[in-house]
C-alpha positions as CSV (number, residue, x, y, z in Angstrom):
1,M,-19.5,-42.1,43.7
2,S,-21.0,-38.8,44.7
3,V,-23.3,-38.6,41.7
4,P,-25.4,-41.7,42.6
5,A,-25.4,-40.8,46.3
6,F,-26.7,-37.3,45.7
7,F,-29.2,-38.7,43.1
8,F,-30.7,-41.3,45.3
9,A,-30.8,-38.9,48.2
10,G,-32.7,-36.5,46.1
11,I,-35.2,-39.1,45.0
12,I,-35.7,-40.2,48.6
13,G,-36.0,-36.6,49.7
14,L,-38.6,-35.8,47.0
15,A,-40.6,-38.9,47.8
16,G,-40.4,-38.3,51.5
17,G,-41.4,-34.7,51.2
18,A,-44.4,-35.5,49.0
19,S,-45.7,-38.4,51.0
20,T,-45.1,-37.3,54.6
21,S,-45.8,-34.2,56.7
22,F,-42.1,-33.2,56.4
23,S,-42.6,-30.9,53.5
24,D,-39.1,-29.3,54.0
25,L,-37.7,-32.6,52.9
26,T,-38.7,-31.7,49.4
27,V,-36.3,-28.7,49.5
28,W,-33.5,-31.0,50.5
29,G,-34.3,-33.4,47.8
30,V,-34.1,-30.7,45.2
31,V,-30.8,-29.5,46.7
32,S,-29.4,-33.0,46.5
33,L,-30.5,-33.4,42.9
34,I,-28.7,-30.1,42.1
35,L,-25.6,-31.3,43.8
36,A,-25.8,-34.5,41.8
37,V,-25.8,-32.5,38.5
38,L,-22.9,-30.3,39.7
39,S,-20.9,-33.4,40.7
40,Y,-21.5,-35.0,37.3
41,F,-20.2,-31.9,35.5
42,G,-17.3,-31.5,37.9
43,R,-16.2,-35.1,37.4
44,R,-16.6,-34.8,33.6
45,E,-14.4,-31.6,33.6
46,K,-11.8,-33.2,35.7
47,R,-11.6,-36.2,33.4
48,K,-11.3,-33.9,30.3
49,S,-8.4,-32.0,31.9
50,R,-6.6,-35.3,32.8
51,E,-7.0,-36.6,29.2
52,S,-5.7,-33.3,27.7
53,L,-2.6,-33.4,29.9
54,A,-1.8,-37.0,29.1
55,P,0.6,-36.2,26.2
56,A,2.4,-33.6,28.4
57,R,2.7,-36.2,31.1
58,T,4.3,-38.8,28.8
59,Q,6.6,-36.1,27.4
60,M,7.7,-35.1,31.0
61,E,8.2,-38.8,31.9
62,S,10.4,-39.4,28.9
63,R,12.5,-36.3,29.8
64,L,12.6,-37.5,33.3
65,E,14.2,-40.7,32.2
66,M,16.9,-38.7,30.5
67,T,17.6,-36.8,33.7
68,T,20.4,-38.5,35.6
69,T,20.6,-36.3,38.6
70,K,18.6,-38.0,41.5
71,D,18.0,-34.6,43.2
72,I,16.3,-33.1,40.1
73,R,14.4,-36.3,39.5
74,S,13.0,-36.2,43.0
75,K,12.1,-32.6,42.7
76,I,10.2,-33.3,39.5
77,L,8.3,-36.2,41.0
78,D,7.4,-34.0,44.0
79,T,6.2,-31.3,41.7
80,V,4.0,-33.8,39.7
81,E,2.6,-35.2,43.0
82,L,1.7,-31.6,44.1
83,Y,0.0,-31.2,40.8
84,K,-2.0,-34.4,41.1
85,R,-3.2,-33.3,44.5
86,G,-4.4,-30.0,43.1
87,Y,-1.9,-27.7,44.9
88,L,-0.2,-26.6,41.6
89,T,-1.6,-25.6,38.2
90,A,-0.3,-27.0,34.9
91,E,1.4,-23.6,34.2
92,Q,3.2,-23.7,37.6
93,V,4.4,-27.2,37.0
94,Q,5.7,-26.3,33.6
95,R,7.5,-23.2,35.0
96,L,9.1,-25.3,37.8
97,Y,10.2,-28.0,35.3
98,E,11.8,-25.4,33.1
99,E,13.7,-23.9,36.2
100,L,14.9,-27.4,37.1
101,L,16.0,-28.1,33.6
102,T,17.8,-24.8,33.5
103,E,19.5,-25.7,36.8
104,R,20.7,-29.0,35.4
105,L,22.0,-27.4,32.2
106,A,23.8,-24.8,34.2
107,G,25.5,-27.5,36.2
108,R,24.2,-26.5,39.6
């Protein structure tokens, strides 16, 4: 949604700067177009990272189904939620998952 908004704001800014006495509007139009390009590449990067993690997610979900302890299951779900919100990296999620699995196997 941000890409079209920045794009149209940039077009309006360039048109307004070229056709009125507010020449500084041209600068803001260019800035808006740059933000549109950056938003596009950011969205594309985020989509690629989601797609690359899809197999790991299904593997984690299948392992989660095998987990019978509700406490561990809720911890895993909390960890995945923190990852989705961007508070944890994929490596941190994997490490926490391994720690939880070790806890379960140790019988704690």
